[in-house]
N, C-alpha and C positions, 0 to 999 in steps of 0.2 A: 836455298834451293825450293822450289815451288812444289807442292804437292796436292794434287787435286782427284779426289774419289769421287765417282760418280756409279749409276747404273745404267747400261743400256736397254732400252726396250727391245724385245725379240718379239715381231708378230708372228709367233708359233702357229702351225696350222691345227694346233690341238687345243692350246690355252697359252696367252701370251706369257712371257716371262722374262727375267732380267738378268743381266750378265754384270757382275762386279768389276769394275775396272779403275784403275788409276793412272794418272799421267803425272810423270816426274820431271823435274829440270827447268831450266830457265826458258821462258818464252822465246827469246832472241835467238836461241840454237837453230840453226838450220837443218840439222838432220834430226830424223825420229826414227827410233828403234821400237819396232812391236816385239814384246818378247812372249812367245807361246811356251806355256809350261808342259811338262812331260805328263805321263800317263796319270799317275795319282797324285799330281804336284799342284800347288797353288801358287799365287802370285809372290807370295812370301818367298820362294825358291830363289828369287830375283834379287834377294835384297844386296847381295854382294856385288851384283853388276850396277845397280843404282848407285851404290855408294862410290864406285870406282869409275864410272863413266858421265854422270849426269852434270859434271860442271861443264862439259862440253857438248853434250847431246841430251835430247830429250828421250825418256823411255815410257812406253805405254805398256802396263802389265794389265793382266785380268785374270779372272778364273774361268776356267771351261766350265759349261753346264753340269751340275752335279759335284762340283768343288767349291770349296772356300765359300765366299758370301754370294756366289751365284744360285739361281733358283734350281731345285732338284727335278727331275722329270717324273710324273704319274707313273709312265710307263717304262720300266727299266730297259727294256728291250730295245728302246730308242737311243740308247747309248752307243753310239757307232761313230766313227770318224768321218763318215761322210756328212753328219749333222753338225760336228765340229768345223768342217770346211765352209758349211753354209754360214754358221754364227761368224767365222773368222771374215766371210764377205762383209758383214755388217760392222764389226769392228775396223776392218780396213776402210771401209767409207768414211767412217767418223775420223779416221787418221788422215786420209786423202784432205778432208776439210781444213785440218790442222796444217799440213804442209802448203796446201793451195794459199791458204791466209798468209802464210810466212812468205811465200814466193812474191806475192803482191806487195808486201811491204819492203822486200829486197829489190823489187824493180822486175821480177820475172813475172811473165804470165801464167795463168792458172793451169795452163795445159802444157807448159813448158816442161819437157823431159830431157833438156840438155844438162850436162854435168855441173853447170854454172848454177842451176837451180837446187833449191832443196830436195830432199828425196827421203825415201823410206827403206829402212832395212828391216827384214824380218829374220828373227833369231828364236830357233826352236831347239828345245831340248827334247832328244829322244823323240817320243811321239809327236811332240810339237813340231819337229823339225819334218816328218813325213806329211804333216797337214801344210806346213809351209810350202813345201816343195810341189804339193797338187795344185795349191792356190797359184803360186809363182807361175805355173804353167799355162795358166788362163791370161798371162801377160797384163796384169793390173798396171794403171797408170802410175808414174811416181816410184816404182819399184826400183831400187838401185842395186841392192845386195843381198845376199843370204847367207846367214850363219847357223851351222848345223851342230850341236852339241852331241857328239858321240853317237851320230847314226850317218850310214854311208848308203852306197847304191846297192849294197847286199848285205842283208842281215842272216847272218849264219844260224843254221839251225840250233847250234850251240848257244846263241844268244836270245833265241825266241821266248824261252821262259821268262827272262828278265824284262822283255818289253812287254808281253801279253798280262803279265801280273803286276807289272809297276812296283815290286816290292824290292827289288835288288838295288840297294842304296837310298831306297826311299825313307827308310825309318831305321832308328837306331835300336828301338826297344822292341818292335814287334817283327814276326817272321812270316814266312810262308802258311804256316799252320795256326796262325793265331787266330782269336775270335774275330770274326768280320766286324761286328759292333765295335769292338775295343780298337781294331786297326782303324777303322774309318772314324773313329773320334780323334784318334791322334793325327790322322793325315787330314782332318776336316772335310771329309767327303761324304756322299751320301752311301749308306752302308751296302745298298744293293749295287752299287758302281763295283765293288770288290769282285763280286762274281761275274758282271756282265763283261768287264774288260777281259775276262779270262776266256770267254766264248769267242769261237773263230769268226762269228758275223761282226765281232767289234772292229775288225779289219777290214773294212769294206772299201778302201781306196783302191786303185789300180795297181796290181804287181803281177809278177809270173813267178809261180813256185818252181823251184829248181832242185836238183839232186844237193847242190850246196847250200841253199837256203833261200830266203824269199828275196826277189831282184825287183829292185825299183829303179832299174837304169833308165827306163822309158821317160819315168818323171824327172831324173837328172838331164836327159837329153833335150826336154821340152823346155827346160829354162836357158835363157840367154844370159842373164846376170852373173856376175862373179858370184863364187861360191866358196865359203871357208867351212872346212870340214874339222872340228875340234875332237881329236881322237884320244880317249881315256886309255892309258898303256895298259891297265889292269881289268880291261873289258873286252869282250868278244863281240861287240856292237857293229864295228867297222872293219871291213876287209880291204886291206891296201890295194890288193891285186885287181879286185872289182873295179874299184875307182880309177885306176891306171887304164883300164880296158875302156874306157869312155872317150879316149882319145885327146886329141888338142881342144881341151875345154878350159873354162878361166875356174879351175877348181884348186884351191890350196888346201893341203893336207898339213895341220898342225898337231904334232904329237906331245901328248903329256904324260910322260913314261909311268910316274907313280900314281896317278888319278885312277880312281873306282868311276863306275858309271852312275851319274853323267859326270862330265868335267865341272869342278866345283868353279864358281864365279868369283875367284880370289884376284889377287893383285897380279899375279903372273898372266892368268888366261884373259883377264880385262886388259891388259896391256897388248897382248896380241889382238883383241877384239877392237881396241882404238886404233892401232896400226892399220887394220883392214878396213875401218870406217874413212880413215884419212888418206887411204891410198888413192 
């Protein structure tokens, strides 16, 4: 399996910065999966996914700004999901070049959106899924499918704490009240990020606040591609009833009864992912 590490230059309005990314898998693979990490995760969280699917698919992993090997922001108040959405646009443009080149080698035109041509799947863990949904609503070229790891159309208030702190299931040795610098070192993130993601302004993507929770139904309805929702049975992040109320849409819900948030990328979950990619 080929592995190529690189850093994408972001022409930021304040100061140019770089996003650390890695391309895994064989060049001849037709499909490409862009893996979007969770709130305080790095691209290392996808090691299981890479091990299980890269014999048949290419996977592009990366670190959000302030995480892993990507640059930190000088102004921590700028750590917001809207900024991650902009960065995803740059990452997706790079991925488009990869699949258009593959399409030309396979005899498909660079702008061919038919199912016979190569395509891109976006797979987002928790927060990464919300950013993937928002981006998919812009109808990017080459997008074929979306996979959401334990995030749905309604985030119940009981699950808000886990999403906004990013500490539920993120680390085995640190907890909610740990020293932020120790926690940041373990998670490989900017220490100021620990506080920034807990502020309401961090979640600045479109949503509706309801009595039941934070509603992202509009984002789901803006997406025309098939969606796989992987639900962790021991988590409260996905509301089955809210998904069912979206009507006749191409949404598949797959339960993992014993999983905590998020669903681990083990052999069982990756088998479901591969079936969805090949459907």
